[in-house]
PyMOL Python script that loads the backbone (N, CA, C, O; Angstrom):
from pymol import cmd

cmd.read_pdbstr("""\
ATOM      1  N   UNK A   1      72.798-219.220  45.004  1.00  0.00           N
ATOM      2  CA  UNK A   1      72.090-217.760  44.292  1.00  0.00           C
ATOM      3  C   UNK A   1      71.761-216.687  45.330  1.00  0.00           C
ATOM      4  O   UNK A   1      70.921-216.714  46.229  1.00  0.00           O
ATOM      5  N   UNK A   2      72.638-215.728  44.980  1.00  0.00           N
ATOM      6  CA  UNK A   2      73.004-214.368  45.626  1.00  0.00           C
ATOM      7  C   UNK A   2      71.264-213.830  46.331  1.00  0.00           C
ATOM      8  O   UNK A   2      70.154-214.196  45.944  1.00  0.00           O
ATOM      9  N   UNK A   3      71.634-212.832  47.493  1.00  0.00           N
ATOM     10  CA  UNK A   3      70.574-211.881  48.296  1.00  0.00           C
ATOM     11  C   UNK A   3      70.129-211.288  46.761  1.00  0.00           C
ATOM     12  O   UNK A   3      69.045-211.554  46.243  1.00  0.00           O
ATOM     13  N   UNK A   4      70.956-210.613  46.266  1.00  0.00           N
ATOM     14  CA  UNK A   4      70.198-209.663  45.063  1.00  0.00           C
ATOM     15  C   UNK A   4      69.289-210.656  44.150  1.00  0.00           C
ATOM     16  O   UNK A   4      68.124-210.422  43.826  1.00  0.00           O
ATOM     17  N   UNK A   5      70.071-211.853  43.783  1.00  0.00           N
ATOM     18  CA  UNK A   5      69.176-212.920  42.618  1.00  0.00           C
ATOM     19  C   UNK A   5      67.884-212.803  43.424  1.00  0.00           C
ATOM     20  O   UNK A   5      66.902-212.196  42.996  1.00  0.00           O
ATOM     21  N   UNK A   6      67.947-213.639  45.048  1.00  0.00           N
ATOM     22  CA  UNK A   6      66.802-213.731  45.513  1.00  0.00           C
ATOM     23  C   UNK A   6      65.953-212.903  45.438  1.00  0.00           C
ATOM     24  O   UNK A   6      64.850-213.286  45.049  1.00  0.00           O
ATOM     25  N   UNK A   7      66.176-211.193  45.843  1.00  0.00           N
ATOM     26  CA  UNK A   7      65.212-210.275  45.676  1.00  0.00           C
ATOM     27  C   UNK A   7      64.496-210.225  44.827  1.00  0.00           C
ATOM     28  O   UNK A   7      63.271-210.273  44.935  1.00  0.00           O
ATOM     29  N   UNK A   8      65.285-210.091  43.560  1.00  0.00           N
ATOM     30  CA  UNK A   8      64.885-209.777  41.904  1.00  0.00           C
ATOM     31  C   UNK A   8      63.476-211.058  42.162  1.00  0.00           C
ATOM     32  O   UNK A   8      62.263-210.891  42.289  1.00  0.00           O
ATOM     33  N   UNK A   9      64.270-212.220  42.157  1.00  0.00           N
ATOM     34  CA  UNK A   9      63.081-213.388  42.022  1.00  0.00           C
ATOM     35  C   UNK A   9      62.155-212.970  42.785  1.00  0.00           C
ATOM     36  O   UNK A   9      61.082-212.915  42.184  1.00  0.00           O
ATOM     37  N   UNK A  10      62.097-212.616  43.970  1.00  0.00           N
ATOM     38  CA  UNK A  10      60.903-212.332  45.102  1.00  0.00           C
ATOM     39  C   UNK A  10      60.029-211.192  44.089  1.00  0.00           C
ATOM     40  O   UNK A  10      58.824-211.364  43.900  1.00  0.00           O
ATOM     41  N   UNK A  11      60.690-210.146  43.532  1.00  0.00           N
ATOM     42  CA  UNK A  11      60.223-208.906  43.275  1.00  0.00           C
ATOM     43  C   UNK A  11      58.925-209.397  42.182  1.00  0.00           C
ATOM     44  O   UNK A  11      57.782-208.958  42.053  1.00  0.00           O
ATOM     45  N   UNK A  12      59.732-210.606  41.414  1.00  0.00           N
ATOM     46  CA  UNK A  12      58.649-210.865  39.979  1.00  0.00           C
ATOM     47  C   UNK A  12      57.284-211.642  40.032  1.00  0.00           C
ATOM     48  O   UNK A  12      56.555-211.898  39.073  1.00  0.00           O
ATOM     49  N   UNK A  13      57.048-212.030  41.627  1.00  0.00           N
ATOM     50  CA  UNK A  13      56.051-212.490  41.913  1.00  0.00           C
ATOM     51  C   UNK A  13      55.150-211.482  43.239  1.00  0.00           C
ATOM     52  O   UNK A  13      54.120-211.915  43.756  1.00  0.00           O
ATOM     53  N   UNK A  14      55.644-210.395  43.545  1.00  0.00           N
ATOM     54  CA  UNK A  14      55.151-209.315  43.819  1.00  0.00           C
ATOM     55  C   UNK A  14      53.956-208.646  43.454  1.00  0.00           C
ATOM     56  O   UNK A  14      54.319-207.888  42.554  1.00  0.00           O
ATOM     57  N   UNK A  15      52.540-208.463  43.661  1.00  0.00           N
ATOM     58  CA  UNK A  15      51.404-208.575  43.389  1.00  0.00           C
ATOM     59  C   UNK A  15      51.630-207.195  42.684  1.00  0.00           C
ATOM     60  O   UNK A  15      52.575-206.621  43.225  1.00  0.00           O
ATOM     61  N   UNK A  16      50.999-206.351  41.497  1.00  0.00           N
ATOM     62  CA  UNK A  16      51.164-204.816  41.157  1.00  0.00           C
ATOM     63  C   UNK A  16      50.794-204.183  42.278  1.00  0.00           C
ATOM     64  O   UNK A  16      51.509-203.255  42.656  1.00  0.00           O
ATOM     65  N   UNK A  17      49.364-204.614  43.204  1.00  0.00           N
ATOM     66  CA  UNK A  17      49.116-203.541  44.117  1.00  0.00           C
ATOM     67  C   UNK A  17      50.019-203.644  45.469  1.00  0.00           C
ATOM     68  O   UNK A  17      49.710-202.663  46.145  1.00  0.00           O
ATOM     69  N   UNK A  18      50.826-204.276  46.030  1.00  0.00           N
ATOM     70  CA  UNK A  18      51.722-204.299  46.898  1.00  0.00           C
ATOM     71  C   UNK A  18      53.185-203.508  46.090  1.00  0.00           C
ATOM     72  O   UNK A  18      54.024-203.067  46.876  1.00  0.00           O
ATOM     73  N   UNK A  19      53.401-203.381  44.940  1.00  0.00           N
ATOM     74  CA  UNK A  19      54.889-202.768  44.947  1.00  0.00           C
ATOM     75  C   UNK A  19      54.991-201.682  45.384  1.00  0.00           C
ATOM     76  O   UNK A  19      56.170-201.350  45.509  1.00  0.00           O
ATOM     77  N   UNK A  20      53.861-200.512  45.865  1.00  0.00           N
ATOM     78  CA  UNK A  20      53.982-199.536  46.370  1.00  0.00           C
ATOM     79  C   UNK A  20      54.701-199.659  47.886  1.00  0.00           C
ATOM     80  O   UNK A  20      55.596-198.877  48.203  1.00  0.00           O
ATOM     81  N   UNK A  21      54.333-200.477  48.588  1.00  0.00           N
ATOM     82  CA  UNK A  21      55.206-200.834  49.775  1.00  0.00           C
ATOM     83  C   UNK A  21      56.438-201.156  49.651  1.00  0.00           C
ATOM     84  O   UNK A  21      57.335-200.912  50.457  1.00  0.00           O
ATOM     85  N   UNK A  22      56.535-201.810  48.465  1.00  0.00           N
ATOM     86  CA  UNK A  22      57.989-203.235  48.379  1.00  0.00           C
ATOM     87  C   UNK A  22      58.982-201.628  47.955  1.00  0.00           C
ATOM     88  O   UNK A  22      60.065-201.490  48.523  1.00  0.00           O
ATOM     89  N   UNK A  23      58.588-200.723  47.137  1.00  0.00           N
ATOM     90  CA  UNK A  23      59.207-199.599  46.888  1.00  0.00           C
ATOM     91  C   UNK A  23      59.763-198.339  47.705  1.00  0.00           C
ATOM     92  O   UNK A  23      60.794-197.668  47.663  1.00  0.00           O
ATOM     93  N   UNK A  24      58.617-198.337  48.449  1.00  0.00           N
ATOM     94  CA  UNK A  24      59.145-197.480  49.855  1.00  0.00           C
ATOM     95  C   UNK A  24      59.895-198.350  50.743  1.00  0.00           C
ATOM     96  O   UNK A  24      60.147-197.787  51.809  1.00  0.00           O
ATOM     97  N   UNK A  25      60.243-199.288  50.673  1.00  0.00           N
ATOM     98  CA  UNK A  25      60.957-199.945  51.984  1.00  0.00           C
ATOM     99  C   UNK A  25      62.450-199.832  51.368  1.00  0.00           C
ATOM    100  O   UNK A  25      63.403-199.433  52.038  1.00  0.00           O
ATOM    101  N   UNK A  26      62.537-200.212  50.081  1.00  0.00           N
ATOM    102  CA  UNK A  26      63.542-200.572  49.430  1.00  0.00           C
ATOM    103  C   UNK A  26      64.288-198.727  49.602  1.00  0.00           C
ATOM    104  O   UNK A  26      65.378-198.430  50.090  1.00  0.00           O
ATOM    105  N   UNK A  27      63.103-197.669  48.938  1.00  0.00           N
ATOM    106  CA  UNK A  27      63.483-196.393  49.490  1.00  0.00           C
ATOM    107  C   UNK A  27      64.349-195.842  50.756  1.00  0.00           C
ATOM    108  O   UNK A  27      65.204-194.960  50.832  1.00  0.00           O
ATOM    109  N   UNK A  28      63.623-196.958  51.975  1.00  0.00           N
ATOM    110  CA  UNK A  28      64.209-196.474  53.148  1.00  0.00           C
ATOM    111  C   UNK A  28      65.549-196.893  53.150  1.00  0.00           C
ATOM    112  O   UNK A  28      66.361-196.092  53.612  1.00  0.00           O
ATOM    113  N   UNK A  29      66.054-198.228  52.636  1.00  0.00           N
ATOM    114  CA  UNK A  29      66.711-198.924  52.614  1.00  0.00           C
ATOM    115  C   UNK A  29      68.457-197.619  52.103  1.00  0.00           C
ATOM    116  O   UNK A  29      69.609-197.430  52.494  1.00  0.00           O
ATOM    117  N   UNK A  30      67.667-197.195  51.237  1.00  0.00           N
ATOM    118  CA  UNK A  30      68.769-196.324  50.462  1.00  0.00           C
ATOM    119  C   UNK A  30      69.213-195.347  51.415  1.00  0.00           C
ATOM    120  O   UNK A  30      70.254-194.716  51.230  1.00  0.00           O
ATOM    121  N   UNK A  31      68.588-195.209  52.283  1.00  0.00           N
ATOM    122  CA  UNK A  31      69.072-193.318  52.930  1.00  0.00           C
ATOM    123  C   UNK A  31      70.225-193.977  53.977  1.00  0.00           C
ATOM    124  O   UNK A  31      70.286-194.931  54.753  1.00  0.00           O
ATOM    125  N   UNK A  32      71.154-192.813  53.494  1.00  0.00           N
ATOM    126  CA  UNK A  32      72.840-193.150  53.832  1.00  0.00           C
ATOM    127  C   UNK A  32      73.000-191.931  55.219  1.00  0.00           C
ATOM    128  O   UNK A  32      72.864-190.728  54.998  1.00  0.00           O
ATOM    129  N   UNK A  33      73.259-192.403  56.423  1.00  0.00           N
ATOM    130  CA  UNK A  33      73.518-191.701  57.318  1.00  0.00           C
ATOM    131  C   UNK A  33      72.328-190.533  57.167  1.00  0.00           C
ATOM    132  O   UNK A  33      72.656-189.475  56.631  1.00  0.00           O
ATOM    133  N   UNK A  34      70.959-190.707  57.627  1.00  0.00           N
ATOM    134  CA  UNK A  34      70.356-190.104  57.585  1.00  0.00           C
ATOM    135  C   UNK A  34      69.948-189.453  56.393  1.00  0.00           C
ATOM    136  O   UNK A  34      68.823-188.959  56.471  1.00  0.00           O
ATOM    137  N   UNK A  35      70.570-189.301  55.251  1.00  0.00           N
ATOM    138  CA  UNK A  35      70.694-188.389  54.173  1.00  0.00           C
ATOM    139  C   UNK A  35      70.236-189.419  52.933  1.00  0.00           C
ATOM    140  O   UNK A  35      70.854-190.473  52.782  1.00  0.00           O
ATOM    141  N   UNK A  36      69.212-189.089  52.124  1.00  0.00           N
ATOM    142  CA  UNK A  36      68.918-189.549  50.899  1.00  0.00           C
ATOM    143  C   UNK A  36      69.674-189.373  49.836  1.00  0.00           C
ATOM    144  O   UNK A  36      69.859-188.271  49.318  1.00  0.00           O
ATOM    145  N   UNK A  37      70.321-190.788  49.308  1.00  0.00           N
ATOM    146  CA  UNK A  37      71.495-190.420  48.059  1.00  0.00           C
ATOM    147  C   UNK A  37      70.674-189.539  47.071  1.00  0.00           C
ATOM    148  O   UNK A  37      69.467-189.774  47.130  1.00  0.00           O
ATOM    149  N   UNK A  38      71.014-188.649  46.242  1.00  0.00           N
ATOM    150  CA  UNK A  38      70.581-187.462  45.267  1.00  0.00           C
ATOM    151  C   UNK A  38      69.824-188.545  44.110  1.00  0.00           C
ATOM    152  O   UNK A  38      69.935-189.765  44.236  1.00  0.00           O
ATOM    153  N   UNK A  39      69.129-187.976  43.098  1.00  0.00           N
ATOM    154  CA  UNK A  39      68.820-188.400  42.202  1.00  0.00           C
ATOM    155  C   UNK A  39      69.690-187.960  40.815  1.00  0.00           C
ATOM    156  O   UNK A  39      70.647-187.207  40.998  1.00  0.00           O
ATOM    157  N   UNK A  40      69.412-188.368  39.544  1.00  0.00           N
ATOM    158  CA  UNK A  40      70.454-187.652  38.691  1.00  0.00           C
ATOM    159  C   UNK A  40      70.124-186.396  38.444  1.00  0.00           C
ATOM    160  O   UNK A  40      70.940-185.531  38.126  1.00  0.00           O
ATOM    161  N   UNK A  41      68.562-186.174  38.613  1.00  0.00           N
ATOM    162  CA  UNK A  41      68.421-184.567  38.049  1.00  0.00           C
ATOM    163  C   UNK A  41      69.136-183.427  39.281  1.00  0.00           C
ATOM    164  O   UNK A  41      69.699-182.391  38.928  1.00  0.00           O
ATOM    165  N   UNK A  42      68.994-183.826  40.697  1.00  0.00           N
ATOM    166  CA  UNK A  42      69.177-183.321  41.697  1.00  0.00           C
ATOM    167  C   UNK A  42      71.104-183.320  41.304  1.00  0.00           C
ATOM    168  O   UNK A  42      71.674-182.265  41.586  1.00  0.00           O
ATOM    169  N   UNK A  43      71.571-183.929  40.979  1.00  0.00           N
ATOM    170  CA  UNK A  43      72.989-184.247  40.664  1.00  0.00           C
ATOM    171  C   UNK A  43      73.340-182.914  39.618  1.00  0.00           C
ATOM    172  O   UNK A  43      73.993-181.889  39.812  1.00  0.00           O
ATOM    173  N   UNK A  44      72.622-183.405  38.477  1.00  0.00           N
ATOM    174  CA  UNK A  44      72.862-182.569  37.269  1.00  0.00           C
ATOM    175  C   UNK A  44      72.568-181.024  37.965  1.00  0.00           C
ATOM    176  O   UNK A  44      73.632-180.405  37.971  1.00  0.00           O
ATOM    177  N   UNK A  45      71.487-180.242  38.532  1.00  0.00           N
ATOM    178  CA  UNK A  45      70.728-179.072  39.334  1.00  0.00           C
ATOM    179  C   UNK A  45      72.374-178.597  40.272  1.00  0.00           C
ATOM    180  O   UNK A  45      72.788-177.438  40.257  1.00  0.00           O
ATOM    181  N   UNK A  46      72.983-179.547  40.890  1.00  0.00           N
ATOM    182  CA  UNK A  46      74.466-179.574  41.922  1.00  0.00           C
ATOM    183  C   UNK A  46      75.541-179.121  40.889  1.00  0.00           C
ATOM    184  O   UNK A  46      76.364-178.221  41.063  1.00  0.00           O
ATOM    185  N   UNK A  47      75.437-179.660  40.124  1.00  0.00           N
ATOM    186  CA  UNK A  47      76.909-179.721  38.895  1.00  0.00           C
ATOM    187  C   UNK A  47      76.560-178.127  38.117  1.00  0.00           C
ATOM    188  O   UNK A  47      77.400-177.290  37.790  1.00  0.00           O
ATOM    189  N   UNK A  48      75.280-178.052  37.980  1.00  0.00           N
ATOM    190  CA  UNK A  48      75.081-176.958  36.928  1.00  0.00           C
ATOM    191  C   UNK A  48      75.251-175.502  38.095  1.00  0.00           C
ATOM    192  O   UNK A  48      75.675-174.415  37.703  1.00  0.00           O
ATOM    193  N   UNK A  49      74.951-175.695  39.120  1.00  0.00           N
ATOM    194  CA  UNK A  49      75.164-174.629  40.588  1.00  0.00           C
ATOM    195  C   UNK A  49      76.607-174.243  40.625  1.00  0.00           C
ATOM    196  O   UNK A  49      77.034-173.105  40.431  1.00  0.00           O
ATOM    197  N   UNK A  50      77.414-175.458  40.931  1.00  0.00           N
ATOM    198  CA  UNK A  50      79.018-175.394  40.724  1.00  0.00           C
ATOM    199  C   UNK A  50      79.679-174.917  39.823  1.00  0.00           C
ATOM    200  O   UNK A  50      80.725-174.300  40.023  1.00  0.00           O
ATOM    201  N   UNK A  51      79.048-175.177  38.410  1.00  0.00           N
ATOM    202  CA  UNK A  51      79.565-174.421  37.374  1.00  0.00           C
ATOM    203  C   UNK A  51      79.124-172.890  36.725  1.00  0.00           C
ATOM    204  O   UNK A  51      79.151-172.174  35.724  1.00  0.00           O
ATOM    205  N   UNK A  52      78.847-172.967  37.649  1.00  0.00           N
ATOM    206  CA  UNK A  52      78.487-170.832  37.717  1.00  0.00           C
ATOM    207  C   UNK A  52      76.499-170.651  36.828  1.00  0.00           C
ATOM    208  O   UNK A  52      75.830-169.661  36.532  1.00  0.00           O
ATOM    209  N   UNK A  53      76.297-171.829  36.733  1.00  0.00           N
ATOM    210  CA  UNK A  53      74.964-171.856  35.952  1.00  0.00           C
ATOM    211  C   UNK A  53      73.797-171.824  36.964  1.00  0.00           C
ATOM    212  O   UNK A  53      74.034-171.845  38.171  1.00  0.00           O
ATOM    213  N   UNK A  54      72.320-171.765  36.395  1.00  0.00           N
ATOM    214  CA  UNK A  54      71.104-172.415  36.965  1.00  0.00           C
ATOM    215  C   UNK A  54      70.543-170.828  38.140  1.00  0.00           C
ATOM    216  O   UNK A  54      70.888-169.706  37.771  1.00  0.00           O
ATOM    217  N   UNK A  55      70.193-170.898  38.696  1.00  0.00           N
ATOM    218  CA  UNK A  55      69.922-170.088  39.462  1.00  0.00           C
ATOM    219  C   UNK A  55      69.434-170.281  41.348  1.00  0.00           C
ATOM    220  O   UNK A  55      68.697-171.176  41.761  1.00  0.00           O
ATOM    221  N   UNK A  56      70.017-169.294  42.141  1.00  0.00           N
ATOM    222  CA  UNK A  56      69.914-169.751  43.265  1.00  0.00           C
ATOM    223  C   UNK A  56      68.730-168.314  44.187  1.00  0.00           C
ATOM    224  O   UNK A  56      68.795-167.088  44.283  1.00  0.00           O
ATOM    225  N   UNK A  57      67.887-169.260  44.623  1.00  0.00           N
ATOM    226  CA  UNK A  57      66.594-168.002  45.226  1.00  0.00           C
ATOM    227  C   UNK A  57      67.195-168.326  46.655  1.00  0.00           C
ATOM    228  O   UNK A  57      67.597-169.420  47.051  1.00  0.00           O
ATOM    229  N   UNK A  58      67.162-167.072  47.366  1.00  0.00           N
ATOM    230  CA  UNK A  58      67.516-166.878  48.526  1.00  0.00           C
ATOM    231  C   UNK A  58      66.085-166.135  49.437  1.00  0.00           C
ATOM    232  O   UNK A  58      66.138-165.364  50.395  1.00  0.00           O
ATOM    233  N   UNK A  59      65.072-166.598  48.853  1.00  0.00           N
ATOM    234  CA  UNK A  59      63.869-166.337  49.818  1.00  0.00           C
ATOM    235  C   UNK A  59      63.447-166.927  51.252  1.00  0.00           C
ATOM    236  O   UNK A  59      64.138-167.477  52.109  1.00  0.00           O
ATOM    237  N   UNK A  60      62.404-166.697  51.228  1.00  0.00           N
ATOM    238  CA  UNK A  60      61.423-168.050  52.442  1.00  0.00           C
ATOM    239  C   UNK A  60      61.002-168.997  51.384  1.00  0.00           C
ATOM    240  O   UNK A  60      61.007-168.668  50.198  1.00  0.00           O
ATOM    241  N   UNK A  61      60.644-170.151  51.791  1.00  0.00           N
ATOM    242  CA  UNK A  61      60.058-171.288  51.272  1.00  0.00           C
ATOM    243  C   UNK A  61      58.748-170.505  50.878  1.00  0.00           C
ATOM    244  O   UNK A  61      58.582-170.776  49.689  1.00  0.00           O
ATOM    245  N   UNK A  62      58.023-169.904  51.175  1.00  0.00           N
ATOM    246  CA  UNK A  62      56.469-169.394  51.047  1.00  0.00           C
ATOM    247  C   UNK A  62      56.954-168.751  49.660  1.00  0.00           C
ATOM    248  O   UNK A  62      56.392-169.121  48.629  1.00  0.00           O
ATOM    249  N   UNK A  63      57.774-167.991  49.614  1.00  0.00           N
ATOM    250  CA  UNK A  63      57.840-166.906  48.451  1.00  0.00           C
ATOM    251  C   UNK A  63      58.008-167.493  47.464  1.00  0.00           C
ATOM    252  O   UNK A  63      57.182-167.376  46.558  1.00  0.00           O
ATOM    253  N   UNK A  64      59.392-168.507  47.285  1.00  0.00           N
ATOM    254  CA  UNK A  64      59.438-169.487  46.712  1.00  0.00           C
ATOM    255  C   UNK A  64      58.353-170.419  45.986  1.00  0.00           C
ATOM    256  O   UNK A  64      58.293-170.574  44.766  1.00  0.00           O
ATOM    257  N   UNK A  65      57.619-170.933  46.804  1.00  0.00           N
ATOM    258  CA  UNK A  65      56.372-171.149  46.254  1.00  0.00           C
ATOM    259  C   UNK A  65      55.465-170.523  45.730  1.00  0.00           C
ATOM    260  O   UNK A  65      54.697-171.097  44.958  1.00  0.00           O
ATOM    261  N   UNK A  66      55.379-169.618  45.930  1.00  0.00           N
ATOM    262  CA  UNK A  66      54.446-168.671  45.639  1.00  0.00           C
ATOM    263  C   UNK A  66      55.108-168.064  44.406  1.00  0.00           C
ATOM    264  O   UNK A  66      54.323-167.711  43.527  1.00  0.00           O
ATOM    265  N   UNK A  67      56.410-167.878  44.181  1.00  0.00           N
ATOM    266  CA  UNK A  67      56.887-167.609  42.705  1.00  0.00           C
ATOM    267  C   UNK A  67      56.648-168.986  41.797  1.00  0.00           C
ATOM    268  O   UNK A  67      56.410-168.933  40.590  1.00  0.00           O
ATOM    269  N   UNK A  68      56.707-169.734  42.254  1.00  0.00           N
ATOM    270  CA  UNK A  68      56.494-171.123  41.324  1.00  0.00           C
ATOM    271  C   UNK A  68      54.818-171.113  40.716  1.00  0.00           C
ATOM    272  O   UNK A  68      54.665-171.608  39.599  1.00  0.00           O
ATOM    273  N   UNK A  69      54.252-170.860  41.044  1.00  0.00           N
ATOM    274  CA  UNK A  69      53.096-170.976  41.405  1.00  0.00           C
ATOM    275  C   UNK A  69      52.149-169.875  40.029  1.00  0.00           C
ATOM    276  O   UNK A  69      51.185-170.046  39.283  1.00  0.00           O
ATOM    277  N   UNK A  70      53.214-168.677  40.339  1.00  0.00           N
ATOM    278  CA  UNK A  70      52.908-167.760  39.564  1.00  0.00           C
ATOM    279  C   UNK A  70      53.529-168.271  37.830  1.00  0.00           C
ATOM    280  O   UNK A  70      53.118-167.644  36.854  1.00  0.00           O
ATOM    281  N   UNK A  71      54.192-169.054  37.717  1.00  0.00           N
ATOM    282  CA  UNK A  71      55.160-169.403  36.089  1.00  0.00           C
ATOM    283  C   UNK A  71      53.827-169.905  35.556  1.00  0.00           C
ATOM    284  O   UNK A  71      53.744-170.333  34.404  1.00  0.00           O
TER     285      UNK A  71
END
""", "prot")
cmd.dss("prot")
cmd.show_as("cartoon", "prot")
cmd.util.cbc("prot")
cmd.orient("prot")
C-alpha cells in the first residue's frame, strides 16, 4: 500500500469534528517555498488580466474594502 493510499484510508476514519484540523494541516503542506498554490478561481482571474480583461484596483487596501462594501 502506498503512502497516499494509507492517508486516504486514515481519512476515512477521522471523525467529522476533527476534519478541520486535518484540512488545515494538509493545506499547510501545500505551501511551496512560502507561497500557497493558487486555486482555480485565482488562476482564471490571473489569465483574465493577462488577456486584457478584468479590473485592476490601484488604491489602498482600505479603499478597496470600502468599494466592495458599497456594491
